Structures are given as C-alpha cells and as structure tokens.
C-alpha positions in Angstrom: 2.3 -34.0 36.8 -0.3 -35.5 34.4 -0.8 -35.5 30.6 -4.5 -35.4 29.6 -5.1 -36.7 26.1 -8.6 -36.1 24.7 -9.7 -37.4 21.4 -12.7 -35.3 20.3 -14.8 -34.5 17.3 -13.5 -31.7 15.1 -16.8 -29.8 15.6 -16.0 -29.4 19.4 -12.4 -28.5 19.1 -12.7 -24.7 18.8 -15.0 -24.3 21.8 -12.9 -26.7 23.9 -9.6 -25.0 23.2 -11.2 -21.6 24.0 -12.6 -22.9 27.3 -9.2 -24.4 28.3 -7.2 -21.3 27.4 -9.8 -19.1 29.3 -9.1 -21.3 32.4 -5.3 -20.9 32.0 -4.5 -24.3 30.5 -1.9 -24.6 27.7 -2.8 -27.1 25.0 -1.5 -28.7 21.9 -3.9 -29.6 19.1 -3.3 -32.5 16.7 -5.3 -33.5 13.7 -6.3 -37.2 13.8 -8.7 -39.6 12.1 -11.1 -42.0 13.7 -10.9 -45.6 12.8 -14.6 -46.5 12.8 -16.1 -43.7 10.7 -12.8 -42.6 9.1 -13.8 -39.0 9.9 -11.7 -36.1 11.2 -11.0 -35.9 14.9 -8.9 -33.6 17.0 -6.5 -34.9 19.7 -5.8 -32.4 22.4 -2.8 -32.7 24.7 -2.9 -30.9 28.0 -0.1 -31.0 30.6 -1.5 -30.3 34.2 -0.5 -30.6 37.8 -2.1 -33.6 39.5 -4.7 -31.4 41.4 -5.9 -29.8 38.1 -6.8 -33.1 36.4 -10.4 -33.2 37.5 -11.0 -29.6 36.4 -9.7 -30.3 32.9 -11.8 -33.5 32.6 -14.9 -31.5 33.7 -14.3 -28.9 31.0 -13.9 -31.6 28.4 -17.2 -33.3 29.6 -19.0 -29.9 29.6 -18.0 -29.0 26.0 -17.8 -32.3 24.1 -21.3 -33.7 23.8 -22.3 -36.8 21.9 -24.8 -36.4 19.1 -26.5 -38.6 16.6 -25.5 -38.6 12.9 -26.7 -40.4 9.8 -23.9 -42.2 7.9 -24.2 -44.3 4.8 -22.8 -47.8 4.8 -22.6 -50.1 1.9 -24.7 -53.2 2.2 -24.4 -56.1 -0.3 -27.4 -57.0 -2.5 -28.5 -60.6 -2.2 -25.6 -63.0 -2.1 -23.4 -61.1 -4.6 -20.3 -59.6 -3.1 -19.8 -57.2 -6.0 -23.2 -55.4 -5.8 -23.6 -52.9 -2.9 -26.3 -50.4 -2.1 -25.9 -47.4 0.2 -27.7 -47.9 3.5 -28.2 -45.0 5.9 -27.5 -45.8 9.6 -27.8 -43.6 12.6 -24.7 -43.6 14.9 -23.7 -41.7 18.0 -20.7 -39.5 17.4 -18.9 -36.9 19.4 -18.2 -36.9 23.1 -14.6 -37.5 24.1 -12.2 -40.3 24.8 -9.9 -39.1 27.6 -6.6 -40.6 28.7 -4.8 -39.4 31.9 -1.1 -40.4 32.0 1.5 -39.9 34.7 4.4 -37.7 33.5 7.8 -38.5 35.0 9.5 -35.4 33.6 8.4 -32.1 31.9 10.6 -29.4 30.4 9.8 -26.3 28.5 12.8 -25.1 26.4 
C-alpha cells in the first residue's frame, strides 16, 4: 500500500478532490501554508494500493497546472535598510508537489 501526499494550490483543490472521488479514491484534505509565498495551499492525503499509484499521480498532474502570478516584494531603496518600496515580480505558482510513501500498516476503525 502507498500513501500519496500532494501539496497543491488552494485554487485546484476542489476540482482535484472531485476528480479523485469520481474515480473511487478516498482522500483527506488538510489546509497548509507555503513557505516561499506564505500563501494558502492544500495538502491532500490519498491511501492507495500499489497498482493505483500511477493513476492517482496522473489525475493530480491533469488537474493541478502551474500558472504565472504577480506578487509584490519589498525592495530596499538605496543603501538604507529601513526604506522599502513594493516591487512587482512574476512567479510561477500552482502545479503539485507529490510524495509517494510506502505504508507498512493501514487500518480503518
């Protein structure tokens, strides 16, 4: 048995969960926060049999697409550390970070 852990953008969570449930997979959804942009993410836990792993990963890849987003960073003015100006930067967000872990034991009580 495997545990698939997918960290995705909040924007993709509803569609991903819908697709996984439609295919018969049970999921657990956790709210999480990204470390780079400090924005909301969703972490999805999916327990699957070994032979179902590639199917789940393909569903995640199909639904969770990366996209470009403008974010504002603070850039210092001149040499002063105390004066900052907002500076827009385009970054790629979305997609998914997927971990597949072996599960030694699984129980549903």
